N, C-alpha and C positions, 0 to 999 in steps of 0.2 A: 574882929578884935585886933587892937594894935599890937604889933610885935613888941613895942616898947612898954606895954602894960605889965602888970605884976603876974600875969597868967603863967602857969607852968607849961602851957601848950607847946612852945618851941622846944623846951627841954625834953618833954615826952617825945615830941616828933624826932628830935635828934637821937634820943635813946632808941627809938623804934628803927630809925634809919641805920643806926649803928648795929643794932641786932640783926636787921635784914642783911646788912653788908657782911657781917660775920657769918650769917647763915649761908649766904651766896658763896662766900669764900670756902666754907666747909664743904659745900656741894661740889665745887670744882677744886679738887685736891691736887697737889703736886706729888706724883709718885716717882721715887728715885730708885734706880737699880744700878748695881755695879756688875759689869760683865768682864771677867778676866779670861782672855783667850789663852788656854793652856794646853800643852801636850800631855796626854795621860795614857798609860798602858791599859788596854782593855782586851778581854779575851772573849771570843765567840767562836763556835763551830770548831773547837779544839785548836784554835789559832790565837796567839797573843800578838798584839801589835800596838804601836803608838798611834793615837788618833788626836786630832785637834778638837778641843771641847770648849764650852763656856762653863767656867767655874767647876771644871772637872766632871761635868754631867753629860750623859748621852742617853736620850736627847737632852738638850739644854733646859734651863729653868723656864717655867711658864710665867709670862708677864701678865699680871692681873691689874686691870685699870677699869675705870668707870667712864661712861660717856660724859664728855665735858672736861675730863682731867687733862692736866699738863703732865707730860712724861719726860723725865731726864734719865737717859741710860748712858752711863759712862763706860766706854769700851776701851780696855787697856790690852794691848797686844804683846803677849809674852812668847808667842810662837815664832817659828822661823819664816813663816809665810806672811806676805802682806795680807791685810784683812779689811773687809768692809761688810756691813750688815744691813740688810733690807728688811723693812717692816712691812711685810707683804699684805697689800690690801688697804693699808692706811693711806688716806688721800693726800696728806701733807700739803694742805692748801697754801699756795704761794711759797712753800717751804721745801723745795726740792733738795735743799742742803741736808735734810734729814732722811732722804729717801734711801740712799745707800748703795746703788749699783756702782761698782768701781769703774772709773773713767767715764761715767755718764753724768752723775751728779756730784762726785767727789773723787779725789785721788785716795787710794787705800791708806789705811792706818799702818805705818811701818813698824817693824819689830821695835819694842821698847817705848812706843808712843801711845797716846790716848786721844780719844775724840768723844765728845758728849753729844749724842743725838737728842735734840730738844724739840719736842713737837706736841701739838694739841690733838686730842681725839674729839672731833666735832661731828655730830650728826651720824655717828656710826655706833653700832653695838652688835655683839656676836662673837664668832670665833674667827680669828685671823692667825697669822703665824709670822715668825721671823726666821731669817736664814742668811748664811754667808752668801755674798753676791760677787764672788771672785773665784777663778779656777773651778775645781770640783769640790771645794771645801764644804759646801752645804750637805755633803754626804753625812757628816757628823755634826756640823755646826748649825743646829736648827732647834726650834721649840715653838710652843703655842703662844698665842696672845688671846686672852679672854677679856672682852670688853663687856662689862655688865651694863644693863640699861641705867639711865639716869635714876637717881633715888626716887622711889615712889612710882616708877613706871613698871608695871608687871609685864611678863612675857605675854605675847598674844596666843599662848597655848597653855594647857594645864601645867601648873607649877610642879616641877619634878621634885622628888624626895631628895635625890642627890644628883651630882653630875660627875662625869669622868672624861678626861682628855685622852684621846687615842691618837697617837702619832704613828703613821705608817711610814716605813723607810726601807732602805736597802743596805746590805752589808757586803763588803768585799774582804776576802781574807788577805789580799795583798794591799799595798799602799795605793790609795785611790789616785793621788797625784802622779805617781809613777806610771800607773795604768794609762791615765789620760795622755801623759807625755809620750809614752811608747806608741800609743795609737797615732798621735800626731806625726811622730817621726816616720812611721810606716805608711801613713796616709790611709789607714784603715780604721774601722770602728774598734774602739778598745774592748777588752774583755768585759762581758756582762757580770753582774753581781753574783755572789755565791748564795745569798739568801735574802728574803724579805724579812722585815721586822715589824713588831707591834710594840710601841714604846721601847724601842731599842733592843727587843728580844725576839729571836726567831721562833721560839716555841719547841715543844717536845718532838716534833717530826724531824728535827735536825740533830746530828751527833753532838754530844757534850752540851745539850741544851736543857736538861731537866731543870736546872736552877735558872736558866735563861728563858723563863716563861712568865709572861705577865698574867696575873689573875685579878679578877674583880669580884668582890663579894656582894651579893644582893639579898634583900629580904623579900619573901613572898608577898605579892599584892602591891608592891611599891613600883613607882615609875621613875626611870632614870634617864637623864639627858646625857647622850654621848656626843662629845665635840671631836669630830674626826678630821684629821689633817693628813693629806698625802704629801709627805716630804721626800718621797723617792726621787732619784735623779732622772730615771728614764722610763718608768713604767706607770701606765694607768692601771688602777687596781680595783677589783671587785672586793666588797666587804660584806660578810653575812654572819649571823649568829645562829647556831644550830637551834631549831625548834622555835625561834622567836621572830616575829615580824618587827619591823622598825617603821616608825612614822617620821618622814622627812619634814622638818619644820624650818630649816634655814640652810642656805648655801652661801659661801663667801661673805658671811656677816650680813645677809639680807634675808628677812623672813619670807617664807614661801607659803603657798596654800598647802596645808598638810595632806599627805597621802601615804598610805601604807604600802610597804614593799618588803619582799624577802631578802633582796640584795640591793646594794647601792654601787654606783661607779664613781670613783673619785680620781681625777687626773692630777698629775703633779702640779702643785700650786693651789689646788682647790681645797676647800673645807666644806664639810656637811655636818649639820646637827640633826640628830635623830632622837626620838623618844622610844624607849624600850620598856615594856611592862614585864615585870617578873611574875608572869601568870602561868608558868608551866609547872609540871611535877618537879618538886625540888630535886636538884641533881647538879651535875657539872656539864656544861655545854661549851663546845669550842666556838670561839670567834675566829674567823679566818679571812685572810687576804691573799689574793693571787692576781696576776696580770690579765688584762684584756688585751688581746692583740689579734687583729683580723687582717694583717698584712704579712707578706713573706719576709719577716725580719726576725733575726734571732732575739730571744728574750729569756730572762731568768724565770722559768715557768714553775718555780717551787712555791708552795703554800706556807705562809707564816700563820701561826696560830697563837691564840691567847685563850684564857678560860673565864667564862662567866660561871660563878660558883654560888649556889644558894647557901645561905648561912647554915652552919651545923652539918653540912655534908662532908664526910671525910675525903681526904686527898686520894684515897685508894680507889674511889669510884672512877671508872673510865668515862671520860667526857664523850658526849654524843657528837658525831661528826656533822659539820655544816655543809649544806648544799649550795655550791656557788654556780653561777652560769658557766657554760662551756667557755674556754679561753677565747674562742672566736665568735661569741654570740652577739653578732652585730644587731640582730633584731631586738634583743633585750635592751641594748644600749640606746638605740634610736627611740624605742618606746619609753624607756626610763627618762631620757632627756626631754621628751615631749611632755611628760607629766610635771616637769619643773615649771611652776608659774609664780610670779610675784604675788604676795599677799594682796597688794593693791587695796588696802583698807583706808578709811578716812585718816587714820593716824599714820599709816605707812603707805602713802600713795606711790604708784608707779608713774613717774613723770616722764613718759616716753616722748622723745622729740618726734612730732608728727610731720614737720616740714624739714627738709634737708638742705643745708647750704652747700655742702661739699660731699661729693660722691667719690669714694676711693675703691679701687679693685686691686687686690694684691694676690699674686700667685705664689704658692709655696712650692719650692722644687729642690731636688738634690742635683748636684752637678759634679763634674770632674775637671780639675785644673792640672796642668803639667806640674810635676814635682820631681826634679832630677834625683833627689835623695830618697824618695819613697819606693816601696817594694815594687809596685807596678809602673813606676814612672809617673803616677798621677796621685792626686789627693782628693778624697771625697769632700765636697763642700755643700752647703745648703744656702738657699737664696730666697729673697722676696722680690718679685718683679725682676728676676735674674740678676739681682745685686747681692753679693755676699758682703755683709757689713764688716768693715775693718775698725777695730777698736782704736780710739785715739790714745795719745800718751798723756793728755791732760783731760780734766773733766769737761764734758760738753757744756754743762751748765755754767761753769766759770767762763768758758770761751764765749758763750752767748751773752752772759751778764756783762762781761767787761769788753765785749766787742773785739776779742782776739781773732785776728785773721789767720787763715790757713789751717784751721783745725778741722772744719767740716764745710760741706757745701749744702745749701738749702734747695737741692734740686731732685729730691727723691720723687720718682714719677708716680702720678696718681693711678696709672694703669700699666700693665706689662707692655714693654716696647713692641713685642710681636704677638698678636693673638694667635692661638692654635687650639686644637682639640685637646683641652687640658687633661681629660680623664679617659682618653681613648687608649689605643694599644700602647704598651710601654715604649717610651722614646729613649733610645740609647745612643743616638748619634748627636754630635754637636752639643755636648753637655758643658761647654765652657761658660763660666759665669763672669760677669764683670765684678770688680771689687772697689769699694770706696766707703768713706765715712760720709754718707749722704743722709740728710734728714728732710722731713716734710714740715713746712711752716703752715700753721693753722691760725686763722684770725681768732682773737679772743671772743668767747661767747657764741661762736658759730656752731651750728649743729653738723655732725659728721656721721655719714653712713660708710662703714667699711665692710666690704665683702672679702672674706679670706677664702681662697679657692685652692684646694689641694690639686696637685698635678701628678701625672704618671711619668715624670722624669726619673728614670731608673726604676722607681716603684711608687705606688700610692701608699700613704700611711696616715694615721690620725695624728694630729698635732694640737696640744693644749697651748693656747696663746694667752699671755698675760700682758695687760696694759698697766703700766705704773701711773699713779696719780689720779686714777679714775675708776669708777664703776661704769659699766655699759649695759645696755639692754640687748639681749639676744633675740632679735625680731624674726629671724628666719634661719632655717637650715635645710639642707637637702643633699641627695646623693647625685653624682654626675656633675655636669657643667651648670653653673649659674646662668639663668636666662633672664636678662634684665627686663625684657618686655613682659614675661609671664610670672616669674617667681614673686616679685613684690606684692602681687595681688593676694598672695597667701600669707603675708606677714601677720604676726600677732602684734598689734599696736595697743592692745588693751592691758594685758597683764603678762608680758614676756618676763622671763626670769632676768633678774639683774645680778651681775657678778663681776669679778675682776679677772677671771681666767676661764676661757671657754675652749672646749674641744672642737676642732674642725674634723668632721668625720672622714674616714679613709675614702679617698676618691670622691669627695663631696665638698660642700661649701657651707659657710656660716656667715650670716649678716648681723652686724652689731651697730648700735647707734649710741652716741653720747654727745653731750654739750660741752664744748671746750672752754670751760669756765675756770680752769685752774692754770694760771700762767707758769711757764717753766719749760724745762726739757724733760720729756717723759719717755722712758724706754718702752719698747714693745718687742716681745720676743717669744719664741717657742720655749715652753718650760721643760722640755726634754733637754737636759744639760748637754747631751751629745750634739744636738742640732744647734743649740745656742753657740757652742764652741766652733761649729762649722760655719757660722755666719748668718743663722736664721733669726735676724734681729734688725731693728731700725729704731729711730727715735723721732718723736714729734716735738717741734718747738712751738709751743703755744704762746702767742704774743701777749704782751701786757694789755690790760684793759685801760679805759680812760680814767677810772677812779683811783684815788690813793690806796684803797684797799683791794685793788685789782692788779697790783704789780708784784713782781718777785721781791721777797724780803731780802735785805742785804745779807751777805754771807756771815756766818759766825766767826769770831776771832780765832777759834781753835780748829778751823777747817784744815784737814791734813794737806800739807804741801805736796806737789808732784815731784 
């Protein structure tokens, strides 16, 4: 039929296309948030102090978005500290300008200034989180991100009746920034926290905390989805609910094969979604969190509690106590991590790189460098391949994008300069590290295998490592030294867990794989704030690809100046 005829076909077609365009536009909404960085007086554990908050909230507001949305979050800094915020686990494809780590992808937002983080949520759904990425400010500046599946896409597990966000954290009675500064001046680890918290509250086992207890009401027979975030600075945490099993269904915003467990382990930076059935005798039950530590390192070993309360049960009923693994239960942790597998369904496949273009081997170590002003004449540092990373004074992404010379060198070694028996007897001699702003250059779309190896320099310890800009597959893990000839034969290349933050076991190793298909400068660091501050970090420069949609986007006009 001719388009020039009297038929109404073209008009109907146009109307249909218009309707579809509106429908598509409504599918992919733009979500806007205003984050005001404000100092607020807060009281916990019989101590009142000023803390840095977002919108006066501790923890900060939960960001709710849907897969496919564009998100605009305007951050205005009213506090005395410079500020930057990281959207932890969001891939920020080609858009490192919205990633947030200070001096890596941006200079911080100075007092009195604003910056709008503008990003798309593509191909991701689940629980992530946001936090300050400068100094130790994430102690109080943090909150959850809930990414709902695209409209019409159900969860791959039974639809819960309700859901609840659970943010685990740490509380210091003194000023956190002062504690860190003092530790650095002395060259020693700073004081550990005074309590752990659940949704900002330590629970009734602490003084002055009756009203500082989080409670969640449940109806008998219903199923609840808990979105659990570990926002603590320095502690891996066990979490359990008295009398109730949990079914793990997601970690780091990636669906897993469901499995039941009495306790979970969440390292700083990680998230875990669990289903809980309210199928016990109606009563009050403690939820509890306390640290896992299997190394001779001081830790705040106190238990934070919250309450799971069946509807209609009076507050006078004593809650049942939760059973947590022993603080040093390494066997539980290894077995729990072994159970984490990608769902690997037709709809949510695990696209594990089977061939590797680039093999990297990084040792994690503690070191001591001379420090004339420090207590012992030395300062504790941490290193990857014996390099303690030195933060630049301008953003690495800007330096890379504009070709600025003298900011970094692209010579981070693929393996340690000197091989040794990494997990043998403690090494306490010759602990000097080299220092520098050194990055590793990765070709676009190449596949990378990185083995992270803990060492017994001073002491072995577990380390949660976070890679910005990517998820990765945890293809192998083990205790002792990685054996390149034997260990890869035992890799799981079928359904390994996919995540953005992985624990390297105490005195052991973890192997991860990813495809470098996101151009930019991407930070990789230990998510124990103490170790990051000591230099346990580096960055990858992933080069641009050949296509126009495979290159870094230009910087936004309001990018904070240095």
